[in-house]
N, C-alpha and C positions, 0 to 999 in steps of 0.2 A: 606443615611438618607432621603434626599429629595425624592428619587425615591419611597421608601417604604411609606412615608407619602402621596405622590401623589396617589399611588395605593389605599391606605386606604381611602382617601377622595373620590376617584371615586366610590369605593365600597359602602361607606356610602351614596353617592348621589343616587346610584341605589336602595339601600334599602329604602331611603326616598321616592322615587317615587312609590315604591311598598307597602309602609307601610299602614296599615288600619288606619282609622281616630282615633281609640283609642290609637294607638302607634305613631301617627304623631309627636306630640310635642317632645316626647323623641328622636325619630329618627332625628328630625330637630336639636335639641340641640347637639347631637353627631356629626352631619355633620358640623354644624357651628363651633364647637370647633376644629374639625379636620382640617377644612379649615383655621382657624386662626393659628393653629400650623404649617400647611404647609406653609402659607404665611410668618410667622416669620422665619421659618427655611430656606426658599428660600432666603429671604432677607439677613439672616446671612451668608448663603453659598456664595451668590454673593459678599458680602462685604469681606469675607475671600479670595475669588478668586482674587479680586482686590488688597487686601493687600499682598497676596502672590506674585502677579506680581510685585508690587512696591518694595517689599522686594528683590526679585530676581534681579530687575533692579538696585537697590541700591548696591547690593553686588557685586561690580566690581571684587573682588578677585576670586570669584567662577565663572570662565569663562564658565564652562559647563552650569550651571543654567542660567547665564546671557544670553548666546546666544540661549539657548533653549527658553527662554522667548521672546527674540527679534524675533525669527522665528515665534512664535505664533502671535505676533503683526504685523508682516510684511505683507503688502498687496501684493499678487502675482497675476499676470495676468495669467489666466488659459485658455488654448485653448483646447477645448474638441476634443479628437481624434475620429472622425467619420468615419475613413477609416475602411472598413471591414477586418477581419483577412485574407480572401483569397487574398486581394490586397497586403497586407504586405508580405505574403508568396511568391506570384508571383514576387514582386519587388526584394526581396532579393535572390530568386532563380536565377533571371536574373543577378543580380549584381555579385553574387559569382560563376556563371557558368564558366566553363573552357573547352576549346576544347582539351587540353592535358591531358594525364593520369598521375597521380602521381605515380612514381615508388615505388615498395614495399621495395626496398633495396637502401641504399645510393650508389652513383655513384662510390665512392672510399672507400674501407675499410681500415681505418688507425686509430690506437689508438693514443690519445694525452694524455701524462702523466699529463699535467696541467688541463685537463678537465674530464677525464674518471675514475679517482680514486674513490673509494667508498665514499659515503656520510657519514660524521662523525656526531656524536651526537652533537658536539658543533655547527656545521653548522645548524642543525635543531633547536636547542634551541635559537640560535641567531636570526633566522628568526621569530620564534614564539614570541620572546620578542619584535621584531620590528613591529609586526602586529598592525595596527590601529584598534581601536574599533569603534563601531557605524557606520559600513559600511554595505551597502546592500549586502546580500549573493547572490550566483548564483543559479543554478538549484538545488543544493543539499539542499538549505535552511538552511545551517549551518553557523551561524555568526562566525566572528573571535574570539569572546569572548570564544567560546567553546574550540578552539584549544589552546588558551593562558592559559586556566585553567587546562589543562591535567596534571595528575601526571606523574612522571618520567617513570614508567613501560610502560605507553601508548605512551610516546614520543619515547622510545626505540623501541616499536613495529612499530611506524610510520617510524623510521629510517630503519628498516628491509624491510618494504614495498617499500620505496623509492629506496633502493639499488637493490631490486628485479626487479623493473621497469627499472632501469638504466642498469642492466646486461642483461635482456631479451629484452629490447627495446619495451615493450608493455605497453601501457597506458590503464587503466581500461575504459570500455565503458561508465561508469557512469560519468567520468570526462570530456567527450568530447562534452557535450552540453553547448552552450553559450547562455545566455539570452540577448536579445537586447531591451533596454528601449528607445523608440523613444522620443526625446525632440524637440519640435517645434522651428524652427529658424525664418523664415520669408517666405512670399510668400503665395501661395494658401494652406490652411491647409488640403485640400483634396488630395494633392499629396505627396506620401511617400518620394520623394527626397528632400522635404523641411523640413525634420526632421533629427536631428543628433542622430545616434544610440549610446547609452551608453552601452558598453559591460560588462556583469556581468558573470565572469567565476566562477566555483565552487571554494570555498575557499581552499579546500585541494589541488587543482591543482595549485593555486597561491602560496601556501607554497612550493610545490615541484619545481615549475618553478622559484621562487625567488632564491632558492639555486643554480640552474643551471645558472640563469641569472648572478648572482654575479661572478661565475667562468668564464663565457664567457666574461664578462666585463673586469675583470682583465687580462685575456689572450689576449683579443683584444687590450687593451691599451698597455700592455707590449711588444707585438710583432708587433705593428703598423698595426694591421688589420683594424683599423679605423683611418682615417686621422686626423691630429691635427687641420684641418680646419673644422671638424665636432664637434659641441658643444652639440648636442642633445643627451639625454640619457647617459651622461657622468657624473661620480661622481665629484662634486665640480665645475661644470660648469652650466651656465644658459644663459639667453638671453643677459644679460648685457655685457658679454665678446665679443660677436659678434657685438653688437651695438657699443661698444667702438672701436673695430677694424675697422668697416666701417667708423665711424666718423674720426678716425685718417687717414685712406686712403683718405677720402674726403679733409680733411684739408691739407694733405701733397701735394695735387695738387692745391688747391685753394690759398694756400699761395704763389705760384709761379706766375709770370706774364703769363697771358693767359693759366693758368693751367686748365685742365679738367679731369674728371673721368667719364667713361661710365660704367653704371651698369645695367644689365638685371635681373630683379626680376622674377623668373620663378615660375609659379603656377601650381603644379601638381594636376590632377583631381583624387580624391579618391585614393591617393597614397598607403595607407596601404592595400586597397582592391584589388590592381591590380597585384602584382607579381604572376607569375605562380609558382606553388609548385615545379614542375620539375626544373625550372630555379633556384629557391631558393636553392634546395639541391645541385645543381651543383656548385653554387657560394660558399656556405658554405663549401663544400668538398674541392674545390680548394683553399679556404682560409686556410685550414689546421685544420678545426674543426674535432674532433675525431668522429669515427663511432658510438660510443655508444649514444652520444647526438643527432646525426643526426637520428639514428634509433628511438629514443624516439620522436623526432619531426615528423618524417614520420608517426609513429603510431598515434600520436595525430591528425595531419592534415588530414590523410586519413579517419579518422572516424568522423571528426569534423562536427557538425551540429548545427543549431541555431533555436531559437524560439523567437518570438516577444512577449514581455510582454505588454498586453493591459488591460484596465479597465475591460473588459469582461472575461479575462483569458488569456491563452497562445494560440498562433497560432499553426498551424501544423508545424512539423519540416521540415527544408530544409537543403540541403547539402551545406557545405562551401568548394568549390573546388579550390579557388585561394585567394591570399592575405595572409598577415601575420595575425595570429589569434589575434584579438583585445580582450583586457581584460586579456591576458596572459602576464606576466611581461617581458618575453624575446623578445616580438615582436619588440619593438623599436630597440634593438640591432641587431636583424636579418635584419631589414630593413636598418640599417646603413651599415652593411657589404654588403648588396645587392647592394647598390648604390655607394659603396666606389671606385669601379673601374673607375668611372667617373673622379676622381682626377688623376688616373694613365694615362688615355687616354689623358687628357688635357696636362699632363707633356710630354707625348711621341709624340703626334700628333699636339698639339696646338701651338700658337704663344708664344713668351716669356712671362713669368709671370710678373705681376706688383710687384714692390718692395716698401716696407716701412721699413726703418731701415735694419736689417739683415734678414727680413722675405720676402719670395717670394711666391706669391699665385695667383691662377687663380680664385678662388671662395670661398664663405663662405657657409657652410652647417649647418642647424639646423634641423636634421631629414629630413623632406620633404620640408623645406623652403630653397630655393636656390637663391644665388645672384652671377651671373657671373660678373667678373671684367675685365676692359680693359682700356688702356690709349688712344687708338685710335678707330675710327669706324671700321676699318678693323679687328683689334684684337677682338673686342667684337662680330663681325659677325662670325668670324672663330670659336670662342668658342660656339656661339649659334648653329652653324652647327654640331659641334662635340657632343654637348649635345643632339641635336635632334636625331642624329643617335643612340646614346647610349640608350636613353629612348625608342626608337622604338624597339631595340633589347631586352630590358628588359620588354617590354609590359607595359610601363608606359605612360599614356596619359597626355598631357599638355593642360591646359586651356588657349588657345591663347588669348582670350578676356581679361583675367585677368593678363596675362604676360605683363609687362611694361618695357620700357627702360627709365632711367632717366640720363640726361646729367648734371652732376654737374659742374657748372661754376659760377664765381663771378657775371656776368651779363648775362641777357637773351639776346641771339643773334637770331634775326629773320633769318638772313642769314644761321647761323649754323643749325637751325631747318629745314630750307627749303632744305638744301642739305644732311641732315642726313636721311637715310632710312634703316630700319632693318626689317628682315623677319624671321619667324620661318617656315622652309620648304617653302610652297607656300603662306603663309599668312603673311600680314604686321603686324608689332608690333607698338603699340602706344608709342609715346614719351611723357611721363607724366611730369608735373611740380613738382610733389611730389609723394611719395609712403610710405605707412605704412608698415614698416619692423619690424617684431617681436613686434608689438604694439606701435612703435614710428614712427611718420611721419617725414621723411627726405625731406626737400624742396631742390629744385635744386640749390639754392644759398647757401646752407650749413648752414642755420639757422633753429631754431626750433620754430619760432613764430607761424606757422600754428598748430604745435602739441600742444602748450600751449593753444591756443584758442579752439581747439577741446576738450582738457581735461576740460577746464572750462565749456564748454557746457554740457559735460557728468556729471560733478559733480553737476550741477544745478538740474538734474534729481535725482541724488543720495541724495542730500540734502532734496528734497521733501519727500523721503522715511523716512528720519530721523524724519521730522516733523510728518509724519503720524504715525510712531511707538510711538513717545512721546505723541501724542494726544490720541491715543487709550489706552496707559498704564496709562496716567494721572500722570506720575512720576514727583514729584515736583522739585528736585534740578537740578542745572545747570550741575553738574558733568556728569550725565548720557547723557545729550544732547551732551556734548563735547566729551564723549567717543564714542558715536555712530558716531559722525562726523569724529573723527579720524579713526575709524575702517572702516566705510562704504564709506566715502567720501575722506578723505585725502589719504588713501591707493591707491585709484584710481588715484588721482592727482599726487602722488609722485612715481608712477611706473617708474623705470629706470631714476629717477631724477639725479643721478650722471652724466648721459650722456648729458641730455638736460637742466638741471636746472640752470646751471651757466650762468647768463645773463638774465634769465627769472624769477628771484625771485619775482620782484614786480608784474608781471602779475599773477603769481601763488598765491601771497599773497592776491590778491583781492577776491579770492574765500573764504578764511577763514574769512576775514574782513566782507564780506557780510553776512556770516552765523552768526557771533557774533552780528552784528547790528540788524539782524532780531530776534535773540534770546533775546536780551535785549530791543528790540523795540526802537532802536535809529534811528535818522534820517540818510538818506544816506550820508549826508555831514560830519558825524562824522569821524574825522581822524582815520586811522587804528591804530596808536600808542596809542590813547586813548582806543580803543577797546581792545587791547592786555593788557594794564596795568589794565584795569577794570576787565577783565575776567580771567587774569592770564595765558593766552595761550602764547606759545612761537612763535616766528616768523617762518614762513615756511622756511626761509633761514637756520635756525638751523637744521631742518630735512634734508635739502639737503646737508648741510656740513657733518652731521653725516653719511648719506648714502654714500657720496663720500669718506670720510675718511675710512670707512669699505671696500669699493671697492678697494681703493688704497692699504691698508694693505694686503688684500687678493691677489692682483695682484703681489706685490713684494715678496710674500711668495714663488712663483713658478717662478724662474728665467729662466726656459726653455720654458715657455709658449708663445704662440703667443701674448697674451694680454700684457705680460711683454715687449716684443719687441716693441710693439706700445707705451707703456708707456715710455720706454727709448727714443724713437724718439720724443715724445712730450716734454720730459724733456730736450732733446738736443736743441730743437728749442728755449726753454725759456732760457737755460743756455748761448747760444751764440747769444742772441737777439741783443747785442750791435755791435758785429762784422758783423752780417747779418741784419743790420737795414733796408736795402733796401727791403728785402723780408719778414721781420718779421712783423706780425700783431697779436695783442692779440685776434682779432676777430676769427682768424683761428689758435689759439693755446689754446686748451682745458686746458692745465696745467697752463696757465699764472696766473690766479687769485688764483687757488688752491695752487700752490707752494708758492706764497706770503703769503697766509693765514696760511699755515702750518708752515712756517718758523717763522712767527710772533708769533705764539702760542707755538711753541716748542723750539725755539732757536737752532735748529739743522742746520748743514751745508747742502749745496746742495746735496752732495754725500750721506749723511746719510738718505735722504728721500727715497732712493732706498734700504735701509736696513730694513728688517722686524724686526730684533732683536732690533734695536734702535728705530724704529717708534712705534711698537705695544704697548710697556709699557706706552707710553705717550697718548694713545687714550683718556681715560676718562678725563685726565687733560686738554687736548686741547678742548674737547667738553664743559667742564665746563667753561673754559675761554671764549670760543666763545659765550656761552649763556650769560655770564655776560656782554660782550661787546655789544651784541645786546640789552640786557635789559637796559643798561646804555644809549644807543643811544635813546631809546624810552623815558627815563626819561629826557634827555637833550632836546629833541624836545618838550616834554610836558611843560617844564619850559619856553621855548622860545615862546610857542604858544599863540596866542591871541584868540583862539577859546573859551576856558574856562579858564581864567587866575587863577581862584580860585582853580582849580583842583589840582594844585601842593601842596596846603596846606591840602589836604585830605589824606595825607600819601600814595601816590602811590608807594613809595619805597618798601612797603610790597608786598608779593606775590599777594594778591588780598584782597578786602575789606571783612570784617567779615560777612556781610549779605549773601554772597555767600556760606559761610560754614555752614549755618543753613538750616534746612529742611523747607524752606518757599515755598509757592506755586509760580508757575511761574508768575502770575500777580503781586504778591507782589514784587518779584525779579525785574521784569520789571519796576515797579514804583520806586523802589530805584535807579535803574540804570538811569532812566530818570531824576530824581531829581538831580543826580550827574553830568550827562553828556549832557542833552538836554537843551539848552538855549532858545529854541523857544517855545516849548509847551510840555504838558504831555498828553499822550494818555491813556485814561481809557476806555477800551472796544471800542465802536464806537465813543466815545466822545473825543474832543480835548479841553484841558484847556490851554489857552495862558498864558505864564509866564510873570510876571510884569517886564518891562525893566527899571522902575524907581528905584531910590535909596530908599530903605525901610525906611530910616531915615529922609531924607529931601524932598522926592518926586520929586527931580530933575532928569533929564535924564542924568545920568553920563555915560561917555563913558568907564571909567575904574574904577570899584568899588574897585579894590585892592588899588589904590592910593587915591580914593575919600573918602572911608569910615573912615579912621583914622582922617580926618580933620573935622568931624562933631561936632556940639555944645555939643552933648550928651557925647562926650568923653573928652572934654576939662578939666572939673573938675577932672576927673580921672587922666589925664596926669599931672595935677599940684600936685596931691598927690604923 
């Protein structure tokens, strides 16, 4: 509507300029009328746009519209890609170049009944149902929504095509082009290596590869083709499992006198882009993968080429001659199998494994993130040497500058650091005081203080984005501000909180309290419990407990896992704390506070805490009880506080005051909050209004108005009545 009115107004303006004097007044009236209509329509459209944004931001239940609007309002730093297409092509041709030739046939022809059977209709329909929508398509330009909406006859035809590919071992040429979308990381924006490539494979290839990937995953897990110490690309496993295992290993040593744990965190350089294809087929064939799937992979990899997606268009194609094919769902599993022999070599040639409970292990793997473990300097150096030889044979390069050794000990020892020297081949390795492993910073003394402080620094930046979004959208109610804080900020703060959160609750709570104070424009001295009672937010400690309880329930469900072995060991330390009082320390027993809390909330026995069937049904009850306990603690502190003695009479036992449930503008909400919680002054825009400290009835300086007010003359006659 605005566009047509704008064009008409421009046309009338041109006519007015060319109009003869006899028709000038008539042309002028038409132009003025059209300009007024355009101005009114433009104003109405702008207002409608603003109202639609506010409506979408207020509609929290419609998550799609809500986040679409948030992304519109979000300020993004954009780094213009000024690198010419020729430089991109040259960079990736060099990166993916290989001196070896990929064989046209697999090394060993052998069928595997678990992998090579015909693809069923149920497999195809299951994958189509699981496809995510609103994802960027690959070279074919076909989004997932097209495949999800196919009628049954077309799905059956897709099944026949997939089986034909599996039988013949030939992938269509159109499926072999991968688009690379470079995303700037840091450093010089004119260097291609400072960009992270996001691989976009054709969506039809993803459907086919997902079916094969699921088969390979089930086969590899069932037949132990992937070590139990590998948590990456495994169904039901994530980073928390290995973070908890490493924490248990650290605490198992630090709880002992002079106990130490030596960990080498290995950083692989371009791990996914490094494996030679010939070596990959050899490893997959020796692992027992059937010839049909290997033939399909050889066909795909031998024809694979890439193009860089740039603002100016697509670059020239380049061959991909090495590395697992990124963007293709099976790549992670192939890489896991490719490096799985490292575990076997450490078992056969390495020093004794370290032990925790009934688990014995040399290392922890999360795809290409590797942590070598040892009890002594000689053990860890031997494992470093074995790993170095293995990676050299597999053409995997190690970034020695980023590979660190951390010596976990109760106290920092200068003598220990002076006599400890480690090397990777001929290069020295740095002994670091801490290391960020899978997103969590582990300090050498076994605490997470450094990680908590780093997280608080990050969320300060994230909180700024929340303010920017709310300022642009001009959304009035406090609910939207808090939802954005929970989604954009708290999610960052609480990542892996079951591992590090216990004992760091108060430090983490400061981030939320600071946000609420700023939101309600309260002074920095306002106690955190007043902020929570006024805004209705729950304590961060509740979120940590909820995440920890879910992690505990998930762990006890699988009694054969490495994580369960570690949990049993933690549980044993706590259970026998009285008999082992000389070495027991709650500081180095993750389960101490958690066990006490769960028993208090559930009334279960010690042994029942390791039973999934007994613990899982009580989850919601325990969370509700814990929420009530934390809320009651805030109420009790409020009643005993001298900060604002009158606040306890403002009915803080409700979820939150009624003014927060109305669609009031943010300045009005802030004024209400300050009148209720700010005893020093009220901020109105740039102005400060000092609050009267005298008694409003007798004008004396009363130190405690709660006790002073009932004794005034004005109330005496009323008291007599």
